[in-house]
C-alpha positions as CSV (number, residue, x, y, z in Angstrom):
1,M,31.6,197.6,159.7
2,N,27.9,197.3,158.9
3,K,27.9,195.0,155.8
4,E,24.1,194.6,156.0
5,I,23.4,197.9,154.3
6,L,25.1,196.7,151.1
7,I,24.0,193.1,151.4
8,N,20.4,194.2,151.8
9,Y,20.6,196.5,148.8
10,L,22.1,193.8,146.6
11,N,19.4,191.4,147.7
12,S,16.8,193.9,146.7
13,L,17.9,194.1,143.1
14,E,15.9,191.0,142.1
15,Q,12.8,193.1,142.7
16,C,14.2,195.5,140.1
17,G,14.5,192.8,137.5
18,I,18.2,192.0,138.0
19,P,18.5,188.1,137.9
20,G,21.8,188.0,139.7
21,C,24.9,190.0,140.7
22,D,28.2,189.8,142.4
23,C,29.9,192.6,144.3
24,A,33.3,192.6,145.9
25,V,35.3,195.3,147.8
26,I,39.1,195.4,148.3
27,H,40.6,197.7,151.0
28,N,44.3,197.7,151.8
29,H,44.9,194.5,149.9
30,E,42.1,192.7,151.8
31,L,38.8,191.4,150.5
32,V,36.6,193.2,153.0
33,F,33.2,192.5,151.3
34,R,31.8,189.9,148.9
35,H,28.2,189.1,148.2
36,T,26.8,187.0,145.4
37,V,23.1,186.8,144.9
38,G,20.7,185.4,142.3
39,Y,21.0,183.0,139.4
40,A,23.5,182.3,136.6
41,D,20.9,180.9,134.3
42,S,17.5,181.9,132.8
43,K,15.8,178.9,134.3
44,R,16.8,180.0,137.8
45,E,18.3,176.6,138.6
46,K,22.0,177.5,139.0
47,S,23.0,180.0,141.7
48,L,25.7,182.5,140.8
49,T,29.1,181.6,142.4
50,D,32.6,183.0,142.3
51,K,33.4,180.6,139.5
52,N,31.1,182.3,137.0
53,T,32.6,184.0,134.0
54,Y,31.2,187.1,132.3
55,W,31.7,189.3,129.2
56,L,33.4,192.4,130.6
57,Y,32.4,194.4,127.6
58,S,33.7,198.0,128.1
59,A,35.4,197.1,131.5
60,S,37.9,195.7,129.0
61,K,38.9,199.2,128.2
62,L,40.7,199.7,131.6
63,I,43.0,196.8,130.8
64,T,43.7,198.0,127.3
65,C,44.5,201.5,128.5
66,T,46.8,200.0,131.2
67,A,48.7,198.2,128.4
68,I,49.1,201.4,126.5
69,M,50.4,203.3,129.6
70,Q,52.9,200.5,130.2
71,L,54.3,201.0,126.7
72,I,54.5,204.7,127.3
73,E,56.4,204.1,130.5
74,K,58.9,202.1,128.4
75,G,59.4,205.2,126.2
76,L,58.2,203.5,123.0
77,F,55.8,206.5,122.2
78,D,54.0,209.2,124.2
79,L,50.5,210.5,124.6
80,D,50.9,213.0,121.8
81,T,52.5,210.6,119.3
82,P,50.5,210.7,116.0
83,V,48.7,207.3,115.6
84,S,50.0,207.3,112.0
85,N,53.6,207.0,113.3
86,I,52.5,203.5,114.5
87,L,49.6,202.7,112.1
88,P,50.5,204.4,108.8
89,E,47.0,204.0,107.4
90,Y,45.8,206.7,109.9
91,K,47.8,209.4,108.3
92,N,45.4,210.8,105.6
93,L,42.1,210.8,107.4
94,N,38.9,212.5,106.2
95,V,36.3,214.3,108.3
96,K,32.6,214.6,107.7
97,T,31.2,218.1,107.3
98,K,28.0,219.6,106.1
99,K,29.6,220.2,102.7
100,G,31.0,216.7,102.4
101,L,34.3,215.1,103.3
102,I,37.4,217.1,103.8
103,P,41.0,216.1,104.8
104,A,41.5,216.2,108.6
105,K,43.7,219.1,109.8
106,N,44.6,217.6,113.1
107,P,46.6,214.4,113.3
108,M,44.9,211.8,115.5
109,T,47.1,211.1,118.5
110,I,47.4,208.3,121.2
111,R,45.8,210.8,123.7
112,H,42.8,211.3,121.3
113,L,42.3,207.5,121.2
114,L,42.6,207.1,125.0
115,S,40.3,210.0,125.7
116,M,37.6,209.2,123.1
117,Q,38.4,212.4,121.2
118,S,39.6,210.7,118.0
119,G,36.7,211.4,115.8
120,L,35.9,207.7,115.4
121,N,32.4,206.3,116.1
122,Y,31.1,202.9,117.3
123,D,29.6,201.7,114.0
124,L,30.4,198.0,114.0
125,D,28.6,197.7,110.6
126,A,30.7,200.3,108.9
127,P,31.3,199.5,105.2
128,S,35.1,199.0,105.6
129,I,34.6,196.6,108.5
130,R,31.9,194.6,106.7
131,K,34.2,194.4,103.6
132,V,37.3,193.1,105.4
133,V,35.2,190.6,107.4
134,E,33.6,189.3,104.2
135,E,36.9,189.3,102.2
136,T,38.7,187.3,104.8
137,N,35.8,184.9,105.4
138,N,35.4,186.0,108.9
139,E,39.1,185.5,109.7
140,A,40.4,189.1,109.7
141,T,42.9,189.8,112.5
142,T,42.8,192.8,114.8
143,R,45.4,194.5,112.7
144,Q,43.5,193.9,109.5
145,V,40.2,195.2,110.9
146,I,41.7,198.3,112.4
147,A,43.6,199.0,109.2
148,A,40.3,198.8,107.3
149,L,38.6,201.1,109.8
150,A,41.0,203.9,108.8
151,N,39.0,204.2,105.5
152,E,36.0,205.4,107.4
153,P,35.5,209.2,107.7
154,L,35.8,210.8,111.1
155,E,32.8,212.5,112.8
156,F,34.9,215.5,113.8
157,E,38.4,216.9,113.9
158,P,40.5,214.9,116.3
159,G,40.7,216.6,119.7
160,T,37.6,218.8,119.3
161,H,34.8,216.6,120.7
162,F,34.2,213.5,122.9
163,L,32.4,210.5,121.3
164,Y,32.4,207.0,122.7
165,S,33.9,204.9,119.9
166,L,36.1,202.1,118.6
167,S,39.1,204.2,119.8
168,H,40.2,201.6,122.3
169,D,40.0,198.8,119.7
170,V,42.5,200.8,117.7
171,L,44.7,200.9,120.8
172,G,44.7,197.1,120.7
173,A,46.3,197.3,117.2
174,V,48.8,199.9,118.5
175,V,49.9,197.4,121.3
176,E,50.4,194.7,118.6
177,V,52.6,196.9,116.4
178,V,54.7,198.4,119.1
179,S,55.2,195.3,121.2
180,G,55.5,192.9,118.2
181,Q,53.1,190.5,119.9
182,K,49.5,189.5,119.4
183,F,47.3,191.7,121.6
184,S,46.2,188.8,123.8
185,E,49.8,187.6,124.1
186,Y,50.9,191.0,125.3
187,L,48.1,191.2,127.9
188,H,48.9,187.7,129.1
189,E,52.6,188.3,129.6
190,H,52.4,191.8,131.1
191,I,49.1,191.9,132.9
192,F,47.3,188.6,133.4
193,K,50.1,186.2,134.2
194,P,52.0,188.4,136.6
195,L,48.8,189.3,138.5
196,G,47.6,185.7,138.6
197,M,44.6,186.3,136.4
198,K,44.1,182.7,135.1
199,N,40.5,183.0,133.8
200,T,40.7,186.2,131.7
201,G,41.2,186.5,128.0
202,F,39.5,186.9,124.6
203,E,39.0,183.2,123.8
204,L,35.9,181.5,125.1
205,T,37.5,178.3,126.1
206,H,35.5,175.2,127.1
207,E,36.1,175.9,130.8
208,L,35.1,179.6,130.5
209,E,32.1,178.8,128.5
210,A,30.9,176.1,130.9
211,N,31.0,178.7,133.7
212,M,29.5,181.6,131.7
213,S,26.6,183.3,133.3
214,D,23.5,183.5,131.0
215,L,23.1,186.9,129.3
216,F,19.9,188.9,129.7
217,E,18.3,191.9,128.1
218,F,16.5,194.6,130.2
219,D,13.0,195.9,129.7
220,M,13.1,199.3,131.4
221,D,9.3,199.9,131.1
222,N,8.5,196.7,133.0
223,M,11.8,196.4,135.0
224,L,12.3,192.8,133.8
225,S,15.2,190.9,132.4
226,T,14.6,188.4,129.6
227,P,17.1,185.8,128.2
228,S,19.4,187.0,125.4
229,P,21.7,185.0,123.0
230,N,25.0,184.6,124.9
231,K,27.2,186.2,122.2
232,N,29.4,189.2,122.2
233,R,28.6,191.4,119.2
234,Y,32.0,193.1,119.5
235,F,33.7,189.8,118.4
236,L,33.9,191.0,114.8
237,T,35.7,187.9,113.5
238,K,37.1,184.8,115.1
239,N,40.6,186.3,115.1
240,Y,39.6,189.8,116.2
241,E,40.5,190.9,119.7
242,S,38.5,193.9,120.8
243,G,40.4,196.1,123.2
244,G,37.2,198.0,123.8
245,A,34.8,195.2,124.7
246,G,36.2,191.7,124.1
247,L,37.5,190.3,127.3
248,I,36.0,187.5,129.4
249,S,36.8,187.3,133.1
250,T,35.7,186.4,136.6
251,V,35.2,188.7,139.6
252,N,38.2,187.0,141.3
253,D,40.4,187.7,138.4
254,Y,39.3,191.3,137.8
255,L,39.8,192.1,141.5
256,L,43.5,191.2,141.1
257,F,43.8,193.9,138.5
258,L,41.8,196.5,140.5
259,D,43.8,195.7,143.7
260,A,47.1,196.6,142.0
261,M,45.6,199.7,140.5
262,C,44.2,201.1,143.7
263,H,47.6,200.5,145.4
264,G,49.5,202.8,143.1
265,G,50.0,200.2,140.4
266,V,51.6,197.6,142.6
267,S,50.1,194.1,143.3
268,I,49.9,192.4,146.7
269,D,52.8,190.3,145.5
270,G,54.9,193.3,144.5
271,Y,54.4,193.2,140.7
272,K,54.6,196.8,139.4
273,L,51.8,197.0,136.9
274,L,52.0,200.7,136.4
275,S,53.7,203.7,138.0
276,M,51.7,206.1,140.2
277,E,52.6,208.8,137.6
278,S,50.8,206.8,134.9
279,I,47.8,206.3,137.1
280,D,47.7,210.0,137.8
281,N,47.8,210.7,134.1
282,M,44.9,208.2,133.5
283,R,42.7,210.0,136.0
284,Q,43.5,213.5,134.9
285,D,40.6,215.3,133.2
286,Q,41.2,215.4,129.4
287,M,38.0,217.2,128.3
288,N,37.9,220.6,126.8
289,E,34.8,222.7,127.3
290,T,33.0,221.2,124.2
291,S,34.1,217.6,124.9
292,K,32.9,217.9,128.5
293,K,29.4,218.8,127.3
294,D,29.5,215.7,125.1
295,F,30.6,213.5,128.0
296,D,27.9,214.9,130.3
297,L,25.3,213.2,128.0
298,F,26.5,210.0,129.6
299,G,25.0,211.1,132.9
300,R,28.0,210.3,135.1
301,I,27.2,213.2,137.5
302,G,30.3,214.7,139.1
303,Y,32.7,213.0,136.6
304,S,34.7,213.9,133.6
305,Y,36.7,211.6,131.3
306,G,40.5,211.0,131.5
307,L,42.6,208.5,129.6
308,G,40.1,205.6,129.2
309,V,38.3,206.2,132.5
310,R,35.7,208.4,134.1
311,T,37.4,210.5,136.8
312,L,35.7,212.3,139.7
313,I,36.2,216.1,139.4
314,E,33.6,217.5,141.7
315,R,31.6,216.2,144.7
316,E,29.4,219.0,145.9
317,K,26.6,219.1,143.4
318,S,26.6,215.3,142.9
319,G,26.8,214.2,146.6
320,V,29.4,211.5,145.6
321,K,31.0,210.0,148.7
322,S,34.2,208.9,147.0
323,P,37.2,211.3,146.9
324,L,38.3,213.5,144.0
325,G,40.3,211.5,141.5
326,E,38.4,208.3,142.1
327,F,38.2,206.6,138.7
328,G,37.1,203.6,136.7
329,W,34.6,202.5,134.1
330,D,31.8,200.1,133.4
331,G,30.5,197.7,130.8
332,A,27.5,197.0,128.5
333,A,26.1,194.2,130.6
334,G,26.4,196.2,133.9
335,A,30.0,195.7,135.1
336,Y,31.3,198.5,137.3
337,A,34.9,199.2,138.4
338,L,35.9,201.8,141.0
339,I,39.5,202.6,141.8
340,D,40.4,204.8,144.8
341,V,44.1,205.2,145.3
342,E,43.7,207.6,148.2
343,N,42.0,205.0,150.3
344,H,43.6,201.9,148.6
345,L,40.0,200.9,147.8
346,A,38.5,199.1,144.8
347,I,34.9,198.0,144.1
348,F,33.9,195.5,141.4
349,Y,30.2,194.9,140.7
350,I,28.9,192.7,137.9
351,Q,25.7,191.5,136.4
352,H,25.0,190.1,133.0
353,V,22.2,192.3,131.7
354,L,22.3,194.3,128.4
355,N,20.6,197.6,127.8
356,C,20.0,198.2,131.5
357,G,20.2,202.0,131.9
358,Y,19.0,201.5,135.5
359,V,22.4,200.0,136.5
360,Y,24.3,203.1,135.5
361,D,21.8,205.6,136.8
362,V,20.9,204.0,140.1
363,I,22.8,200.7,141.0
364,H,26.4,201.8,140.4
365,P,26.1,205.1,142.3
366,K,24.2,203.3,145.1
367,V,26.8,200.5,145.4
368,R,29.6,203.1,145.5
369,D,28.0,205.3,148.2
370,L,26.9,202.4,150.3
371,T,30.5,201.0,150.2
372,Y,31.9,204.2,151.6
373,E,29.2,204.4,154.2
374,M,29.9,200.8,155.1
375,L,33.6,201.4,155.6
376,D,33.0,204.8,157.2
377,L,35.3,206.5,154.7
């Protein structure tokens, strides 16, 4: 195994303005590669280590969708259950049109939320959200914020388009209502604790904060990263738990999750996180022709979108080295998760740099392809 090809590439990223990164590869339940390079602070005094914590941002979505698939496996609802059966305020929704607002014809379903075809948008400053935050003095719960969000008009009829949105935040409220637990409590009991993920959650504890990598912002014109306030803007209130972007974690912790996922949903210790049937459902293309055109604007060449994940649907034009059905997602500060159940392989790459288009367009594909080259897969 020629690890140098990936090590050399990761080492070169400093020249591209990336202050530090960590990359790990799991294959057949073994950690076959790990390389950490760069600094955890803006003063370049503290080297990144395996103890560092990060905002996962949208890499949180994989865990939220896993929780939903667990509840579906228990028969508590299914993919095509109307959201209003669980969250009644989502029954009488309105849709924006050129002529004004009209009542939605299609019921919003769990499938629509998972596949980002709900009609919701990603406006964190929507009037209904601002109102509930102000009225509760910044103490609104997940359930309260998501109930308020139902007052916002949809961008389109559910099921007709793809739009990246607060859909997975709504799924967090679905988990709470169906399970009868706070979202974080459900995740702890059914995902984090059984997998041994001791440093993952929504709360920025003293220990997690002490190990938090500094956050940076990227200047694409100059290929430079500058320090940014280390706050997560998706924390809408102190009691709000964002299923779409709210989790804090470490590479070691997130690897435990990915390891189970790439082994058909079963951890190295035998905990059954998900069934293979659920994983296959997650990585099944959910896009209609119009939605696929919307998703293509993301620039994930060769991929479409499934249930909360990108999923590889063609290799020829893109030159992707991973197999069809490889899936995963990424995050706003540059996290990247790849799950390959055919080869029992998972990759997790993380940096802490916001607004870095370069990481999605160049770094993630390069890390993916060099990993397959390194392993001769």
